[in-house]
C-alpha positions, 0 to 999 in steps of 0.5 A: 478494497480486497483482502487477502493474507496468511495466516501464521501461528507463532506458538499461542499468538496468532498473526496475521503475516500481511494482507492485499488490498487492492485500491479499488474505487482508489478507497485505499489511497486516493491518490494513487490511479486504481492499478496500484495496489498495497501489501498491508503488514503487521505496524501499518508497515505498507510496501505500495506497488503501483504497475503503472508508473513502475513503482515500488516503494515501504513505507515502515511503521507510519500511521494509516492515513498518513499513508496517502500523504506520502503515496501523494508526495512520491506521486508529485515527484515525478518527471510530470509526463509520467504522471497520467 
């Protein structure tokens, strides 16, 4: 799992806008393919990108541990021939 992000100086507050996380070894999202990645921002706003399934999903204010369950249900909703 690697991270890249952008810092913004907003007056006195130093904010992290987002971080890019790779799903290396399926450490971030065990239900997602290794090729998937996510942009995670403040308040657990997550942009999930799955190139293998040609999919992008946005999760807003989701609890950290619930993200994998969301991805698992999202992939299960695809036609069986699309899931590898």
